[in-house]
C-alpha positions as CSV (number, residue, x, y, z in Angstrom):
1,M,-122.4,-30.9,93.7
2,G,-122.4,-32.4,90.1
3,S,-125.1,-30.1,88.7
4,S,-123.6,-26.9,90.2
5,S,-122.2,-24.2,87.9
6,D,-119.6,-23.2,90.5
7,P,-116.1,-23.5,88.8
8,D,-114.3,-24.3,92.1
9,E,-116.7,-27.1,92.8
10,W,-116.3,-28.5,89.3
11,L,-112.4,-28.4,89.7
12,E,-112.8,-30.2,93.1
13,V,-114.8,-33.0,91.5
14,Q,-112.3,-33.3,88.6
15,G,-109.5,-33.6,91.1
16,Q,-111.3,-36.4,93.0
17,E,-111.9,-38.3,89.7
18,E,-108.2,-38.0,88.8
19,N,-107.2,-39.3,92.2
20,M,-109.6,-42.3,91.9
21,L,-108.1,-43.1,88.5
22,K,-104.7,-43.1,90.1
23,I,-105.8,-45.3,93.0
24,A,-107.8,-47.9,91.0
25,P,-104.7,-49.7,89.6
26,L,-103.3,-50.0,93.1
27,C,-106.5,-51.5,94.3
28,L,-106.5,-54.0,91.4
29,L,-102.9,-55.0,92.2
30,L,-103.8,-55.5,95.9
31,C,-106.8,-57.7,94.9
32,L,-104.6,-59.8,92.6
33,F,-101.9,-60.2,95.2
34,T,-104.5,-61.3,97.8
35,M,-105.9,-63.8,95.4
36,S,-102.5,-65.2,94.5
37,Y,-101.5,-65.4,98.2
38,Q,-104.7,-67.4,99.0
39,A,-104.1,-69.8,96.1
40,G,-100.5,-70.3,97.2
41,T,-101.5,-71.3,100.7
42,E,-103.5,-74.2,99.3
43,D,-100.2,-75.9,98.2
44,D,-98.6,-74.9,101.5
45,E,-101.4,-76.3,103.5
46,K,-101.2,-79.6,101.6
47,A,-97.4,-79.6,102.4
48,I,-98.0,-78.9,106.1
49,R,-100.7,-81.7,106.2
50,G,-98.1,-84.0,104.6
51,L,-95.6,-83.0,107.3
52,I,-98.1,-83.8,110.0
53,D,-98.8,-87.2,108.3
54,S,-95.0,-87.9,108.2
55,F,-94.8,-86.9,111.9
56,I,-97.5,-89.5,112.7
57,D,-96.0,-92.1,110.5
58,A,-92.5,-91.7,112.0
59,W,-94.0,-92.0,115.5
60,N,-96.0,-95.1,114.6
61,R,-92.8,-96.7,113.1
62,H,-91.0,-95.7,116.3
63,D,-88.2,-94.2,114.2
64,A,-86.5,-91.5,116.2
65,H,-84.3,-90.5,113.2
66,A,-87.2,-90.0,110.8
67,F,-89.2,-88.2,113.6
68,A,-86.4,-85.8,114.3
69,A,-85.7,-85.1,110.6
70,L,-89.0,-83.3,110.4
71,F,-87.7,-80.6,112.8
72,A,-85.5,-77.7,111.9
73,E,-81.9,-78.0,112.9
74,D,-82.4,-75.5,115.8
75,A,-86.0,-76.6,116.7
76,D,-87.5,-76.7,120.2
77,F,-89.5,-79.7,121.4
78,T,-91.5,-79.8,124.7
79,N,-93.4,-82.9,125.8
80,W,-96.6,-83.0,127.9
81,R,-94.5,-83.2,131.1
82,G,-92.6,-80.0,130.3
83,M,-89.4,-81.9,129.4
84,S,-87.7,-80.3,126.4
85,A,-85.0,-80.8,123.8
86,T,-83.4,-78.2,121.6
87,G,-81.9,-79.1,118.2
88,R,-82.7,-81.9,115.8
89,S,-80.0,-84.2,117.2
90,K,-81.2,-83.7,120.8
91,I,-84.8,-84.3,119.8
92,E,-83.7,-87.6,118.2
93,E,-81.6,-88.6,121.3
94,F,-84.6,-87.8,123.5
95,H,-86.9,-90.1,121.5
96,V,-84.6,-93.1,121.0
97,P,-85.1,-94.6,124.5
98,M,-88.8,-93.6,124.5
99,F,-89.5,-95.5,121.3
100,A,-87.6,-98.5,122.6
101,A,-89.5,-98.6,125.9
102,I,-92.8,-97.0,126.8
103,F,-93.8,-96.1,123.3
104,R,-92.5,-99.2,121.5
105,N,-96.1,-100.4,120.8
106,S,-97.8,-97.1,120.7
107,R,-100.0,-95.9,117.8
108,L,-100.7,-92.2,117.3
109,E,-103.7,-91.0,115.4
110,N,-104.5,-87.5,114.1
111,I,-108.1,-86.9,115.2
112,D,-108.4,-83.4,113.9
113,S,-106.0,-80.6,112.8
114,K,-106.2,-76.9,112.2
115,I,-103.7,-74.8,110.3
116,R,-103.3,-71.0,110.5
117,F,-100.9,-69.0,108.4
118,I,-99.1,-66.3,110.4
119,R,-97.2,-65.2,107.3
120,P,-96.9,-67.0,103.9
121,D,-93.8,-68.8,105.2
122,V,-94.8,-69.3,108.9
123,A,-97.8,-71.4,110.1
124,A,-99.2,-72.6,113.4
125,A,-100.9,-76.0,113.5
126,D,-103.0,-77.7,116.2
127,V,-103.3,-81.4,116.0
128,H,-105.7,-83.3,118.3
129,W,-104.4,-86.8,118.8
130,E,-105.3,-90.1,120.3
131,M,-102.6,-92.6,121.4
132,K,-103.1,-96.3,122.2
133,G,-100.6,-98.9,123.1
134,A,-98.3,-96.8,125.4
135,L,-96.8,-98.6,128.4
136,D,-96.3,-97.3,131.9
137,A,-92.8,-97.5,133.6
138,Q,-93.6,-101.0,134.8
139,G,-94.5,-102.2,131.3
140,N,-98.2,-102.3,131.8
141,L,-100.6,-101.1,129.0
142,M,-101.9,-97.6,129.7
143,P,-105.4,-96.5,128.8
144,A,-105.9,-94.6,125.5
145,R,-104.8,-91.0,125.8
146,R,-105.9,-87.8,124.0
147,G,-104.0,-84.7,123.6
148,L,-103.0,-81.7,121.5
149,L,-99.8,-81.1,119.5
150,N,-99.1,-77.4,118.8
151,F,-96.6,-76.7,116.1
152,V,-95.0,-73.6,114.8
153,M,-93.7,-74.4,111.3
154,S,-91.6,-72.4,108.8
155,K,-90.9,-72.8,105.1
156,N,-87.2,-72.7,104.3
157,S,-85.7,-73.4,100.9
158,G,-89.2,-74.5,99.7
159,Q,-89.6,-77.1,102.5
160,W,-91.8,-76.9,105.6
161,Q,-90.2,-77.8,108.9
162,I,-91.2,-77.8,112.6
163,F,-89.5,-75.1,114.6
164,V,-91.4,-75.3,117.8
165,M,-93.6,-78.2,119.1
166,H,-95.5,-78.4,122.4
167,N,-97.5,-81.5,123.4
168,L,-100.4,-81.4,125.8
169,D,-102.1,-84.5,127.3
170,L,-105.8,-83.7,127.6
171,T,-106.7,-87.1,129.1
172,A,-106.5,-86.0,132.7
173,L,-108.6,-82.9,132.2
174,P,-112.1,-83.1,133.6
175,K,-114.9,-82.9,131.1
176,P,-116.3,-79.4,130.8
177,S,-119.7,-78.9,132.5
178,N,-122.5,-77.7,130.3
């Protein structure tokens, strides 16, 4: 094609080169945007990990107010039994008696966590946890438990908050067979 003396073929090649020159700046902008988005998520990931740490800390202090403050005003919370609360104040009300009774000596530990950005301002986080020190309804110490917290978080006014939280207790599940 390039060595041909056909004028129509030469014009076609010239048109392709001009189109490529028009597209090149757009490709460069797309690459720069992608790189800046990836760099921006590092700070956001740190902020989300900080929110998870604050969640664990509030739990371990048995502070229902600090615990609930990490949730958005209209957040949804569902525990491992399927009991739920909607709204920050209801989430706090739900946890006050729990922190005073069965969870008053509990210690929650983040075993492993994974964060996935759905959009730059929305992320899902899975937190594998272990809890020790919980009591049964009769006040007896329960065995250590393991589970999974699943969060949907959103960034509003520069701050990450929990919008949806589901908790799973994985302790009762049988070990997978190999």
